[in-house]
C-alpha positions as CSV (number, residue, x, y, z in Angstrom):
1,M,3.8,13.9,11.4
2,N,3.5,10.4,12.8
3,L,-0.3,10.7,13.0
4,V,-0.4,11.9,9.4
5,L,1.6,8.9,8.3
6,V,-0.8,6.5,10.1
7,G,-3.7,8.3,8.5
8,F,-2.3,8.0,5.0
9,F,-1.4,4.3,5.4
10,A,-4.8,3.5,7.1
11,T,-6.6,5.2,4.2
12,T,-4.5,3.2,1.7
13,I,-5.4,0.0,3.5
14,A,-9.1,0.9,3.6
15,L,-9.0,1.7,-0.1
16,G,-7.2,-1.6,-0.8
17,A,-9.7,-3.6,1.2
18,S,-12.5,-1.9,-0.7
19,L,-10.8,-2.7,-3.9
20,A,-10.4,-6.4,-2.9
21,W,-14.0,-6.7,-1.8
22,L,-15.5,-4.9,-4.8
23,G,-13.2,-6.8,-7.1
24,T,-14.4,-10.2,-5.9
25,K,-18.0,-9.1,-6.2
26,R,-17.9,-7.3,-9.5
27,G,-14.7,-8.4,-11.2
28,H,-13.0,-5.6,-13.1
29,L,-13.5,-2.2,-11.5
30,G,-12.0,0.3,-14.0
31,W,-9.2,2.6,-13.1
32,P,-10.3,5.4,-10.7
33,L,-10.4,3.5,-7.4
34,P,-7.1,1.6,-8.1
35,A,-5.5,4.9,-9.1
36,L,-6.6,6.6,-5.9
37,H,-5.3,3.6,-3.9
38,G,-1.9,3.8,-5.6
39,G,-1.7,7.6,-5.4
40,V,-2.4,7.7,-1.7
41,A,0.0,4.8,-1.1
42,M,2.8,6.6,-3.0
43,A,2.2,9.8,-1.1
44,A,2.3,7.9,2.2
45,I,5.6,6.1,1.2
46,T,7.1,9.4,0.1
47,L,6.2,11.0,3.4
48,L,7.6,8.1,5.3
49,G,10.8,8.2,3.2
50,Y,11.1,11.9,4.1
51,R,10.7,11.0,7.8
52,V,13.2,8.2,7.5
53,F,15.9,10.1,5.7
54,T,15.6,13.5,7.5
55,G,14.2,12.7,10.9
56,P,15.8,11.0,13.9
57,E,16.9,7.4,13.5
58,N,14.1,5.0,14.3
59,L,14.7,1.3,13.4
60,W,10.9,0.6,13.3
61,F,10.3,3.4,10.8
62,N,13.3,2.4,8.7
63,S,12.1,-1.2,8.6
64,A,8.6,-0.2,7.8
65,F,9.8,2.0,4.9
66,F,11.7,-0.8,3.3
67,L,8.9,-3.3,3.9
68,F,6.4,-0.8,2.3
69,L,8.6,-0.9,-0.8
70,L,7.6,-4.6,-1.3
71,P,3.9,-4.0,-1.8
72,A,4.7,-0.9,-3.9
73,I,6.8,-3.1,-6.2
74,G,4.0,-5.7,-6.2
75,G,1.4,-3.2,-7.1
76,G,3.5,-1.9,-9.9
77,F,3.9,-5.5,-11.1
78,M,0.2,-6.1,-11.0
79,L,-0.3,-2.9,-13.0
80,A,2.3,-3.9,-15.5
81,V,0.8,-7.4,-16.2
82,H,-2.8,-6.3,-15.9
83,R,-5.1,-7.4,-18.8
84,R,-7.9,-5.2,-19.9
85,N,-11.3,-6.0,-18.4
86,E,-9.9,-8.7,-16.1
87,A,-9.5,-8.8,-12.4
88,P,-5.9,-9.4,-11.1
89,F,-4.8,-12.8,-9.9
90,L,-6.1,-13.2,-6.3
91,G,-2.9,-14.8,-5.1
92,L,-0.9,-11.6,-6.1
93,V,-3.6,-9.4,-4.5
94,A,-3.4,-11.4,-1.2
95,L,0.4,-11.2,-1.2
96,H,0.3,-7.5,-1.9
97,A,-2.2,-7.0,0.9
98,L,-0.4,-9.1,3.5
99,T,3.0,-7.4,2.9
100,G,1.3,-4.0,3.2
101,V,-0.5,-4.9,6.5
102,L,2.8,-6.4,7.8
103,A,4.6,-3.1,7.0
104,F,1.8,-1.1,8.6
105,L,2.1,-3.2,11.8
106,V,5.8,-2.6,11.9
107,L,5.1,1.1,11.4
108,M,2.7,1.0,14.3
109,G,5.3,-0.7,16.4
110,G,7.5,2.3,16.0
111,M,4.9,4.7,17.4
């Protein structure tokens, strides 16, 4: 299960990096790639939550789960304040990405 978690979160990070790179090159990207990024991220957080609440106690996984909630809230906020045909504010994108990578590193620490 741990390798599946890492795979899901690594895919989420790769999709997010692709979004950030394409967004700076092209501007607005439409909805399919961001929706895929959010869907994979929510599946990964759900799987990690299942592992945290039903598996053996692991401080690293517990911390990673609650840290992953921060970029999830940030992504929801960016979706809520998104204006049609405009790229999101790069400061929010950077904060979203940094908190996600930090949570991923904490998760990797628990491996």
